[in-house]
C-alpha positions in Angstrom: 41.3 -18.2 31.6 43.5 -18.8 29.4 44.7 -16.2 27.4 45.3 -18.2 23.8 41.2 -19.4 24.5 40.1 -15.9 25.5 41.8 -14.6 22.2 40.1 -17.3 19.9 36.8 -16.3 21.3 37.7 -12.5 20.7 38.1 -13.6 17.3 35.2 -15.4 16.5 33.0 -12.6 18.2 34.8 -9.9 15.6 34.5 -13.0 12.6 30.8 -13.1 13.1 30.4 -9.2 13.5 32.2 -8.9 10.7 30.3 -11.2 9.0 27.0 -9.4 10.0 28.0 -6.3 8.6 28.8 -8.2 5.5 25.4 -9.2 5.1 23.2 -6.4 5.7 25.5 -4.1 3.9 25.0 -6.3 1.0 21.4 -4.3 1.1 22.2 -1.1 2.5 24.3 0.9 4.1 22.8 3.0 6.4 19.8 2.4 8.6 16.1 2.1 7.3 14.7 5.3 6.9 17.5 7.9 7.2 18.7 10.3 4.4 21.7 8.8 2.6 20.7 5.6 2.6 21.8 3.4 -0.1 20.0 0.1 -1.1 21.0 -2.0 -3.7 19.1 -4.3 -5.8 15.7 -2.7 -6.4 13.1 -3.8 -8.5 12.4 -1.3 -10.8 10.2 -1.0 -14.1 8.2 1.3 -16.2 4.9 2.7 -16.5 3.6 5.7 -19.0 0.1 7.6 -19.1 -0.8 5.8 -22.5 -0.9 2.4 -20.7 -4.8 1.1 -20.1 -5.0 1.5 -17.0 -3.2 4.8 -16.7 -5.4 6.5 -19.0 -8.7 7.7 -17.0 -5.9 10.0 -14.8 -4.1 11.1 -17.8 -0.6 12.8 -17.5 -0.7 13.7 -13.8 0.4 11.8 -10.2 -1.5 10.9 -7.5 -0.1 13.4 -6.1 -1.9 15.3 -8.1 1.3 17.5 -10.1 1.9 16.4 -13.8 3.9 13.2 -14.2 7.8 14.6 -14.8 10.6 13.5 -17.2 13.5 15.4 -17.2 16.4 16.0 -14.5 13.2 15.2 -12.1 11.0 12.2 -13.0 8.0 10.9 -11.0 7.9 7.2 -9.6 5.4 5.0 -8.3 5.4 2.9 -5.9 4.0 1.7 -2.5 3.2 4.4 -0.2 3.6 2.4 2.9 6.9 1.4 1.8 8.4 4.4 0.1 5.7 7.6 1.5 5.0 10.3 -0.8 7.7 12.8 -1.5 10.6 10.2 -0.9 13.6 11.6 -3.5 16.3 9.0 -4.5 19.0 8.6 -7.4 19.5 5.7 -9.4 23.8 4.6 -9.5 24.5 6.0 -12.7 21.9 7.7 -13.2 21.9 12.1 -12.7 18.1 12.3 -12.9 16.4 12.8 -9.5 13.0 10.8 -9.2 10.4 11.8 -6.4 7.7 9.1 -5.2 4.8 11.1 -6.2 2.3 8.0 -8.0 1.1 4.5 -6.8 -0.2 1.8 -8.3 -2.3 -1.3 -7.1 0.3 -3.6 -8.4 3.0 -2.6 -6.2 1.0 -2.6 -3.3 3.2 -5.0 -1.1 6.1 -4.9 -2.8 9.6 -3.0 -2.8 9.0 -2.2 -6.4 9.3 1.1 -7.8 7.7 1.9 -11.0 9.7 4.9 -13.0 7.7 7.1 -15.3 8.4 7.3 -19.2 6.7 9.5 -21.5 6.5 7.0 -24.4 5.6 3.3 -24.7 9.2 2.6 -26.6 11.1 4.2 -23.4 8.9 2.0 -21.1 9.8 -1.0 -22.8 13.2 -0.1 -23.4 13.4 0.1 -19.5 11.9 -3.4 -19.0 12.6 -4.6 -15.3 16.1 -3.9 -14.1 17.4 -4.5 -10.4 19.5 -1.3 -9.4 20.8 0.4 -6.3 19.1 3.2 -4.9 20.5 6.3 -2.9 17.5 7.8 -0.9 18.4 12.1 -0.3 15.3 12.4 1.0 12.8 10.4 2.7 8.6 10.9 2.0 5.9 11.9 4.5 3.8 9.1 6.4 1.0 11.6 7.0 1.4 13.1 4.0 0.9 9.6 2.4 -2.0 9.1 4.6 -3.7 12.5 3.9 -3.7 11.6 0.2 -5.1 8.2 1.0 -7.4 8.2 3.5 -10.0 9.8 1.3 -9.8 7.2 -1.4 -9.6 4.1 1.1 -13.4 3.3 0.1 -12.3 3.5 -3.6 -10.2 0.6 -3.8 -8.5 -2.2 -2.3 -4.9 -1.1 -2.5 -5.4 2.0 -1.1 -6.9 0.8 1.6 -3.9 -2.1 2.0 -1.5 1.2 1.9 -3.2 2.5 4.3 -3.7 0.0 6.9 0.4 -0.8 6.5 1.3 2.8 7.2 -1.3 3.2 10.2 0.3 -0.2 11.7 3.8 1.5 11.3 2.7 4.6 13.7 1.4 1.6 16.3 
């Protein structure tokens, strides 16, 4: 084969591979589900325990722990995407967030809802797209253990259970 053609072919292959790396690194820098994963463009919203749909649960999470807002903060998510116990940091924010809650509006989305202790702080956060650094992935089996007994109560819980079980199949 002509060396010039071979060289051009190799250059095209390298260029295509580099393009794939650039495309994939725009959202993550390590494979999904591995500690150290960086995910950019994550939609975040905020909630407070005083909202109408949270009042019946008080200042407690779905995992049964008190809602936290300090150096370690509570976050709600679809547990079939971010399982209970997932620990992450938001770029530019020294706080650690732990997924210990869920909400019906989050199921089927990659949105993370951040706990804020007041309406003012909740409204101030609004909706933001952020880069998160996953320090530790939570447990799908622990998520199932919490969710399964509640599945008969609500569609969104059944949906998370089904999604987690389909991941394991």
